[in-house]
C-alpha positions as CSV (number, residue, x, y, z in Angstrom):
1,M,0.1,-0.1,0.0
2,T,1.2,3.3,-0.9
3,V,1.5,6.5,1.3
4,I,-1.1,8.3,-0.8
5,E,-3.4,5.2,-0.5
6,I,-3.1,5.5,3.1
7,I,-3.9,9.0,3.4
8,K,-6.9,8.7,1.1
9,R,-8.1,5.6,3.0
10,H,-8.1,8.1,6.0
11,G,-10.2,10.7,4.3
12,G,-7.4,12.6,2.9
13,E,-5.8,13.3,6.3
14,V,-3.7,11.3,8.8
15,L,-1.2,11.4,11.6
16,Q,2.3,10.6,10.3
17,S,2.5,7.9,13.0
18,T,-0.3,6.1,11.5
19,I,1.6,6.2,8.0
20,V,4.7,4.7,9.9
21,A,2.5,2.0,11.6
22,E,0.5,1.1,8.5
23,T,3.7,0.8,6.1
24,G,6.1,-0.7,8.6
25,F,8.7,1.8,7.4
26,S,11.0,3.6,10.1
27,K,10.1,7.0,11.0
28,A,12.9,8.5,9.2
29,K,12.1,6.8,5.9
30,V,8.6,8.0,6.4
31,S,9.7,11.6,6.8
32,T,11.9,11.5,4.1
33,I,9.3,10.1,1.7
34,L,6.8,13.0,3.0
35,K,9.3,15.6,2.7
36,E,9.8,14.7,-1.1
37,M,6.2,14.6,-1.6
38,E,5.5,17.9,0.3
39,E,8.2,19.6,-2.3
40,M,6.4,18.1,-5.1
41,G,3.2,19.5,-3.9
42,Y,1.3,16.3,-3.1
43,I,1.0,16.8,0.5
44,V,1.2,19.4,3.5
45,R,2.3,18.6,6.8
46,E,1.0,20.6,9.5
47,R,2.4,20.2,13.3
48,M,0.0,19.4,16.1
49,G,1.4,19.1,19.5
50,R,4.3,16.5,19.1
51,E,2.5,15.0,16.0
52,N,2.5,15.9,12.2
53,I,-1.0,15.8,10.3
54,V,-0.5,14.8,6.8
55,R,-3.0,16.3,4.3
56,L,-3.3,15.3,0.9
57,L,-3.5,18.2,-1.8
58,R,-3.7,16.3,-5.0
59,E,-3.0,12.9,-6.3
């Protein structure tokens, strides 16, 4: 399952820790993937307390 599929399955918004849990990737790997996706304009990450909320902007 891809990161985009996980975000879509959660209604277009998901905690970064949920992506880590569902992919089985390390926190560092997920962070790197999300950083690249953010730079390409696919997602935006917003800080909420100690967590990041990941929102899908486009597919």
